[in-house]
ROVEXSE-162278 format. One line per field, with one value per residue: residue number from 0; residue in three letters; x, y, z of N, C-alpha, C, O in turn. Coordinates in pm, whole numbers. Example, Ala and Ser with C-alpha at 12.3 -4.5 7.8 and 13.67 -1.06 7.14 Angstrom:
BEGIN
i = (0;1) .
aa = (Ala;Ser) .
n.east = (1319;1285) .
n.north = (-569;-225) .
n.up = (780;708) .
ca.east = (1230;1367) .
ca.north = (-450;-106) .
ca.up = (780;714) .
c.east = (1320;1290) .
c.north = (-330;3) .
c.up = (780;787) .
o.east = (1424;1341) .
o.north = (-332;114) .
o.up = (846;804) .
***
This chain:
BEGIN
i = (0;1;2;3;4;5;6;7;8;9;10;11;12;13;14;15;16;17;18;19;20;21;22;23;24;25;26;27;28;29;30;31;32;33;34;35;36;37;38;39;40;41;42;43;44;45;46;47;48;49;50;51;52;53;54;55;56;57;58;59;60;61;62;63;64;65;66;67;68;69;70;71;72;73;74;75;76;77;78;79;80;81;82;83;84;85;86;87;88;89;90;91;92;93;94;95;96;97;98;99;100;101;102;103;104;105;106;107;108;109;110;111;112;113;114;115;116;117;118;119;120;121;122;123;124;125;126;127;128;129;130;131;132;133;134;135;136;137;138;139;140;141;142;143;144;145;146;147;148;149;150;151;152;153;154;155;156;157;158;159;160;161;162;163;164;165;166;167;168;169;170;171;172;173;174;175;176;177;178;179;180;181;182;183;184;185;186;187;188) .
aa = (Unk;Unk;Unk;Unk;Unk;Unk;Unk;Unk;Unk;Unk;Unk;Unk;Unk;Unk;Unk;Unk;Unk;Unk;Unk;Unk;Unk;Unk;Unk;Unk;Unk;Unk;Unk;Unk;Unk;Unk;Unk;Unk;Unk;Unk;Unk;Unk;Unk;Unk;Unk;Unk;Unk;Unk;Unk;Unk;Unk;Unk;Unk;Unk;Unk;Unk;Unk;Unk;Unk;Unk;Unk;Unk;Unk;Unk;Unk;Unk;Unk;Unk;Unk;Unk;Unk;Unk;Unk;Unk;Unk;Unk;Unk;Unk;Unk;Unk;Unk;Unk;Unk;Unk;Unk;Unk;Unk;Unk;Unk;Unk;Unk;Unk;Unk;Unk;Unk;Unk;Unk;Unk;Unk;Unk;Unk;Unk;Unk;Unk;Unk;Unk;Unk;Unk;Unk;Unk;Unk;Unk;Unk;Unk;Unk;Unk;Unk;Unk;Unk;Unk;Unk;Unk;Unk;Unk;Unk;Unk;Unk;Unk;Unk;Unk;Unk;Unk;Unk;Unk;Unk;Unk;Unk;Unk;Unk;Unk;Unk;Unk;Unk;Unk;Unk;Unk;Unk;Unk;Unk;Unk;Unk;Unk;Unk;Unk;Unk;Unk;Unk;Unk;Unk;Unk;Unk;Unk;Unk;Unk;Unk;Unk;Unk;Unk;Unk;Unk;Unk;Unk;Unk;Unk;Unk;Unk;Unk;Unk;Unk;Unk;Unk;Unk;Unk;Unk;Unk;Unk;Unk;Unk;Unk;Unk;Unk;Unk;Unk;Unk;Unk) .
n.east = (-3786;-3513;-3249;-2987;-2937;-2878;-2644;-2640;-2421;-2374;-2633;-2621;-2402;-2511;-2730;-2618;-2446;-2627;-2768;-2557;-2501;-2743;-2777;-2534;-2221;-2163;-2432;-2562;-2682;-2605;-2843;-3017;-2913;-2935;-3209;-3297;-3170;-3319;-3239;-3109;-2933;-2749;-2674;-2550;-2326;-2196;-2091;-1939;-1711;-1774;-1953;-1775;-1627;-1809;-1767;-1527;-1539;-1458;-1181;-1022;-1038;-926;-671;-583;-606;-425;-179;-171;-146;113;280;258;354;552;897;1073;991;1041;1051;871;729;598;418;286;144;-24;-199;-301;-449;-633;-755;-886;-1102;-1282;-1439;-1722;-1856;-1837;-2000;-2076;-1839;-1779;-1997;-1913;-1662;-1740;-1867;-1637;-1472;-1612;-1583;-1357;-1261;-1292;-1134;-867;-888;-897;-652;-484;-571;-471;-193;-163;-205;5;210;167;207;487;586;520;674;926;906;938;1211;1307;1499;1480;1545;1427;1188;990;980;905;640;518;541;386;143;92;67;-140;-342;-348;-432;-679;-820;-824;-959;-1208;-1286;-1288;-1443;-1663;-1548;-1360;-1043;-898;-633;-486;-475;-358;-97;-31;10;201;407;445;541;789;914;930;1108;1337;1403;1502;1748) .
n.north = (1399;1626;1658;1732;1750;1945;1866;1589;1413;1423;1323;1064;971;973;804;573;525;490;257;62;65;-56;-288;-399;-386;-561;-665;-454;-298;-93;14;-3;210;426;447;509;749;879;923;845;553;611;859;795;661;890;1016;834;556;309;131;111;354;544;523;657;901;1168;1161;1241;1517;1551;1480;1666;1894;1855;1839;2078;2244;2139;2223;2509;2554;2730;2843;2794;2565;2249;1920;1721;1919;2063;1867;1791;2029;2045;1810;1867;2091;2000;1805;1958;2049;1843;1810;1893;1698;1450;1228;1130;1060;843;661;588;493;257;113;48;-80;-308;-441;-612;-575;-288;-201;-264;-108;151;166;170;401;586;545;641;908;958;925;1134;1345;1321;1361;1633;1735;1690;1866;2095;2083;1886;1597;1256;981;1134;1286;1086;940;1149;1200;950;912;1112;1067;828;910;1082;885;730;917;997;768;746;996;938;730;845;966;1226;1561;1664;1725;1771;1898;1874;1590;1513;1644;1488;1220;1279;1334;1086;957;1088;990;723;730;851;649;476;468) .
n.up = (2490;2497;2263;2346;2633;2919;3182;3154;3179;3449;3550;3446;3599;3865;3844;3761;3979;4183;4086;4099;4355;4462;4316;4247;4064;3846;3763;3669;3394;3095;2957;3173;3321;3169;3147;3409;3436;3260;2987;2661;2531;2344;2429;2652;2560;2427;2640;2781;2748;2851;3116;3328;3313;3388;3675;3706;3617;3708;3717;3499;3526;3775;3731;3523;3689;3899;3756;3629;3843;3948;3733;3746;4003;4256;4143;4344;4474;4582;4419;4557;4719;4517;4410;4646;4721;4508;4537;4786;4718;4539;4694;4896;4760;4771;4995;4998;4863;5001;5064;4819;4724;4912;4855;4580;4635;4789;4577;4418;4600;4614;4384;4220;3941;3931;4125;4037;3809;3931;4045;3808;3704;3890;3853;3588;3644;3829;3638;3450;3624;3677;3424;3404;3611;3495;3286;3434;3482;3640;3703;3593;3795;4000;3936;3884;4133;4297;4206;4231;4494;4606;4494;4621;4885;4859;4786;5023;5212;5095;5155;5435;5481;5377;5539;5790;6097;6210;6186;5894;5789;5521;5442;5672;5721;5494;5533;5747;5655;5477;5649;5760;5531;5522;5754;5689;5471;5597;5764;5599;5539) .
ca.east = (-3670;-3422;-3123;-2864;-2983;-2757;-2645;-2649;-2319;-2405;-2754;-2586;-2327;-2587;-2823;-2523;-2399;-2748;-2796;-2432;-2524;-2867;-2794;-2412;-2184;-2176;-2567;-2612;-2647;-2599;-2981;-3072;-2858;-2990;-3347;-3292;-3139;-3408;-3168;-3082;-2808;-2668;-2633;-2453;-2196;-2128;-2024;-1857;-1679;-1838;-2001;-1663;-1584;-1898;-1718;-1405;-1567;-1386;-1043;-950;-1024;-832;-528;-560;-600;-300;-79;-165;-81;262;347;238;411;668;1014;1154;911;1099;949;759;643;510;317;218;61;-130;-284;-375;-539;-748;-833;-971;-1219;-1364;-1523;-1871;-1910;-1774;-2094;-2083;-1718;-1797;-2061;-1826;-1565;-1807;-1871;-1505;-1430;-1687;-1573;-1224;-1228;-1280;-1015;-762;-895;-862;-496;-438;-602;-362;-62;-161;-189;140;304;152;274;618;619;514;799;1034;888;990;1365;1337;1559;1433;1436;1361;1051;894;976;810;517;479;528;283;7;73;29;-289;-426;-370;-515;-810;-881;-838;-1056;-1336;-1338;-1293;-1551;-1631;-1493;-1250;-952;-800;-493;-429;-471;-246;19;13;50;345;505;469;631;912;957;981;1235;1445;1456;1540;1899) .
ca.north = (1436;1703;1579;1772;1793;1981;1780;1463;1340;1409;1238;925;923;957;689;448;503;437;124;3;33;-122;-432;-447;-326;-659;-682;-330;-263;50;43;37;339;541;445;557;889;945;952;744;471;685;965;746;651;1005;1060;732;443;183;158;142;492;621;543;727;1038;1284;1133;1333;1658;1562;1465;1803;1999;1840;1855;2218;2296;2118;2305;2625;2568;2845;2793;2765;2458;2127;1827;1677;2033;2087;1762;1805;2139;2008;1737;1938;2186;1910;1742;2051;2072;1712;1821;1917;1582;1330;1118;1069;982;722;570;551;393;150;38;11;-187;-441;-487;-622;-499;-154;-182;-262;7;266;167;200;546;662;523;726;1045;979;942;1269;1438;1304;1436;1784;1773;1689;2011;2193;2070;1784;1490;1132;938;1207;1331;976;921;1242;1172;825;918;1215;996;729;1002;1128;761;711;1038;982;646;802;1097;877;642;906;994;1368;1675;1604;1830;1730;1940;1812;1438;1491;1677;1377;1114;1331;1319;955;920;1135;894;600;764;879;533;373;490) .
ca.up = (2557;2413;2216;2406;2761;3007;3292;3110;3245;3610;3576;3428;3700;3971;3797;3764;4127;4271;4053;4133;4511;4472;4263;4219;3943;3743;3748;3620;3252;3047;2933;3297;3377;3081;3177;3533;3404;3164;2882;2568;2553;2263;2512;2750;2494;2402;2756;2859;2670;2901;3233;3413;3313;3484;3815;3720;3546;3744;3713;3416;3576;3887;3659;3466;3786;3969;3666;3608;3978;3948;3642;3807;4144;4242;4108;4459;4524;4563;4347;4649;4751;4399;4404;4760;4716;4405;4584;4905;4666;4475;4789;4963;4677;4773;5105;4970;4797;5060;5060;4674;4715;4987;4778;4473;4693;4831;4455;4370;4694;4603;4248;4187;3819;3935;4209;3950;3711;4008;4058;3698;3681;3970;3783;3493;3707;3865;3520;3407;3712;3656;3302;3450;3688;3400;3221;3540;3490;3733;3622;3639;3859;4097;3904;3898;4270;4369;4148;4273;4649;4621;4459;4733;5007;4816;4794;5171;5264;5046;5231;5583;5478;5356;5657;5920;6155;6242;6079;5805;5743;5421;5441;5791;5695;5381;5590;5839;5573;5414;5753;5770;5428;5547;5854;5627;5403;5701;5834;5496;5510) .
c.east = (-3574;-3292;-3006;-2898;-2864;-2767;-2656;-2545;-2334;-2523;-2717;-2504;-2408;-2683;-2732;-2470;-2521;-2767;-2675;-2462;-2649;-2841;-2642;-2366;-2204;-2320;-2634;-2576;-2668;-2768;-3047;-3023;-2913;-3134;-3366;-3266;-3241;-3349;-3158;-2938;-2707;-2610;-2517;-2317;-2124;-2058;-1907;-1836;-1754;-1876;-1885;-1624;-1677;-1836;-1617;-1424;-1497;-1230;-962;-946;-942;-691;-501;-519;-459;-182;-60;-91;69;334;357;293;532;798;1102;1104;997;1010;838;672;547;393;239;101;-51;-231;-357;-484;-657;-824;-923;-1098;-1321;-1466;-1672;-1919;-1859;-1876;-2088;-1956;-1719;-1870;-1985;-1727;-1617;-1825;-1730;-1462;-1494;-1676;-1421;-1175;-1209;-1160;-887;-766;-856;-702;-433;-448;-485;-222;-50;-149;-57;238;278;215;439;661;617;624;925;1036;944;1139;1380;1374;1485;1556;1357;1205;950;885;882;679;444;438;415;146;-20;16;-110;-392;-462;-443;-655;-886;-903;-947;-1200;-1394;-1343;-1429;-1544;-1580;-1358;-1178;-861;-663;-420;-397;-357;-118;71;65;186;452;543;550;776;987;1010;1099;1346;1498;1501;1686;1978) .
c.north = (1515;1627;1620;1829;1828;1880;1640;1372;1309;1321;1111;879;899;829;572;429;425;303;43;-51;-59;-259;-476;-385;-424;-686;-565;-309;-114;93;73;178;454;551;529;711;968;986;828;665;550;798;913;721;771;1060;961;616;328;210;165;275;576;642;632;851;1155;1270;1221;1463;1659;1559;1601;1902;1988;1872;2004;2296;2258;2210;2463;2654;2677;2770;2744;2614;2323;2010;1774;1784;2071;2003;1755;1919;2110;1927;1784;2012;2100;1860;1842;2067;1938;1729;1816;1790;1444;1211;1060;988;850;629;515;457;264;51;-24;-103;-318;-505;-489;-567;-347;-113;-171;-151;135;285;216;358;629;640;623;868;1063;1007;1085;1374;1442;1380;1596;1812;1773;1833;2108;2182;1965;1653;1374;1066;1009;1253;1214;947;1018;1225;1065;842;1013;1141;888;805;1044;1001;733;813;1026;864;691;898;1037;798;687;933;1147;1449;1617;1728;1775;1759;1877;1662;1438;1527;1544;1261;1148;1314;1161;893;967;1028;770;620;777;737;435;377;355) .
c.up = (2450;2373;2286;2535;2852;3126;3282;3182;3405;3630;3551;3538;3816;3953;3819;3903;4210;4230;4103;4281;4528;4423;4213;4087;3828;3686;3686;3479;3198;3010;3073;3351;3303;3125;3314;3526;3328;3037;2784;2593;2451;2341;2611;2676;2427;2517;2820;2745;2706;3042;3351;3418;3377;3616;3816;3627;3572;3749;3625;3465;3688;3831;3607;3575;3869;3866;3646;3737;3993;3864;3685;3943;4127;4221;4215;4520;4484;4475;4425;4689;4649;4401;4530;4764;4614;4461;4703;4839;4607;4585;4875;4886;4704;4886;5083;4908;4862;5057;4924;4664;4801;4911;4654;4510;4735;4689;4425;4470;4658;4464;4218;4065;3829;4040;4119;3849;3785;4022;3929;3650;3754;3910;3665;3530;3757;3737;3456;3486;3693;3530;3320;3524;3597;3322;3317;3556;3583;3662;3683;3703;3957;4075;3911;4037;4333;4332;4218;4422;4667;4587;4566;4851;4968;4834;4942;5235;5224;5132;5374;5583;5458;5466;5785;5972;6204;6136;6021;5769;5648;5433;5560;5770;5585;5454;5682;5751;5515;5513;5773;5652;5456;5659;5778;5548;5494;5765;5731;5469;5556) .
o.east = (-3560;-3239;-2915;-2890;-2766;-2871;-2679;-2580;-2312;-2518;-2770;-2520;-2378;-2707;-2768;-2450;-2509;-2782;-2710;-2453;-2644;-2885;-2629;-2447;-2254;-2330;-2752;-2459;-2738;-2806;-3126;-3096;-2936;-3180;-3453;-3328;-3251;-3402;-3195;-2848;-2587;-2495;-2416;-2210;-2011;-1971;-1812;-1925;-1798;-1831;-1909;-1587;-1636;-1841;-1603;-1327;-1473;-1161;-855;-842;-881;-602;-397;-423;-393;-88;53;-5;146;433;456;281;590;817;1194;1172;1017;888;724;551;432;280;123;-14;-165;-348;-472;-598;-772;-947;-1030;-1200;-1434;-1573;-1741;-2041;-1841;-1830;-2095;-1951;-1660;-1821;-1996;-1701;-1547;-1801;-1719;-1421;-1434;-1743;-1362;-1063;-1132;-1103;-812;-662;-792;-641;-339;-366;-419;-140;57;-89;1;325;375;267;505;760;696;678;1019;1138;999;1196;1499;1301;1436;1667;1247;1119;834;769;793;594;329;332;340;47;-136;-81;-196;-503;-577;-525;-745;-1003;-1013;-1029;-1297;-1514;-1382;-1525;-1434;-1570;-1275;-1238;-752;-578;-305;-287;-265;-25;188;171;274;567;657;618;872;1104;1121;1189;1449;1612;1536;1741;2100) .
o.north = (1474;1543;1538;1951;1754;1824;1570;1269;1204;1242;1026;765;796;759;480;314;326;220;-62;-167;-140;-351;-577;-338;-385;-725;-573;-303;-31;206;167;249;563;664;615;789;1091;1080;717;712;550;831;976;758;759;1145;997;587;251;314;223;319;683;752;697;897;1238;1366;1270;1526;1763;1628;1656;1978;2087;1938;2053;2384;2339;2270;2530;2765;2706;2658;2666;2556;2295;2028;1776;1763;2107;2052;1713;1898;2151;1959;1742;2008;2136;1867;1801;2098;1939;1669;1737;1780;1343;1097;938;877;752;517;395;357;164;-70;-145;-211;-425;-602;-384;-515;-284;-4;-74;-102;221;392;296;421;717;730;681;946;1170;1094;1146;1473;1546;1454;1671;1921;1849;1898;2208;2259;1952;1603;1378;1099;971;1257;1238;925;982;1235;1080;801;982;1162;859;758;1037;1013;715;778;1043;877;664;892;1085;792;620;925;1194;1415;1546;1826;1732;1670;1832;1620;1357;1446;1506;1209;1062;1284;1123;791;899;994;723;537;715;719;321;301;347) .
o.up = (2335;2447;2289;2551;2861;3162;3381;3239;3465;3724;3623;3581;3877;4051;3892;3941;4282;4319;4156;4319;4621;4493;4144;4007;3723;3570;3652;3443;3256;3040;3084;3420;3356;3140;3317;3597;3328;2977;2824;2662;2479;2316;2640;2725;2377;2500;2890;2664;2621;3091;3457;3526;3422;3671;3919;3566;3484;3784;3660;3446;3711;3880;3644;3564;3901;3911;3645;3730;4047;3904;3657;3993;4023;4268;4191;4604;4366;4474;4380;4698;4677;4395;4522;4804;4637;4443;4722;4885;4629;4582;4919;4948;4655;4877;5148;4904;4794;5048;4915;4611;4756;4893;4630;4443;4721;4694;4409;4425;4672;4429;4195;4063;3756;4033;4129;3806;3726;4012;3934;3583;3699;3924;3643;3455;3736;3735;3410;3436;3694;3531;3262;3502;3622;3299;3269;3633;3612;3576;3796;3662;3998;4163;3942;4073;4410;4420;4260;4469;4760;4657;4598;4910;5056;4886;4981;5321;5306;5169;5425;5674;5517;5492;5880;5895;6235;6018;6078;5725;5686;5437;5548;5807;5597;5442;5687;5786;5504;5481;5799;5669;5422;5646;5802;5552;5469;5807;5764;5389;5543) .
***
């Protein structure tokens, strides 16, 4: 086997997800993952700090993508508009991988440790978005509230999108959750 095989990260993620679904997260070991992927344990640790990180491999990309879109939003965009546009755009890229996202979420839902990790990762993304909004000149606490609200809308949209039946329109689902948030805020006075 070659020392630097291309696609190693994807192979590790696929092998890990398959094993997590077959035998559970806790019962799966890194050597089992690497054997299934046809790679070495050393290669695994070049890509991931531990087996939990395999489940969240794409989170850094999502964070960077959303933050870059918030920073690059039109100057006329309100804080929540900048965040909403970014999350709508990232979600539109999910469609081709819905089954992989469903499998991933099944593993997370079955593992309390991963549920907590997922919430922590979302909090890190929200914090990065708040910082990006501050860089756009948005004062706190407005930046934090827009980031947290947008991230909540994203999470609720993601859940609905994964659990829906039939065709899925990410943008439509996201707009519906954003309208729900507006109703909650309007009633909060």
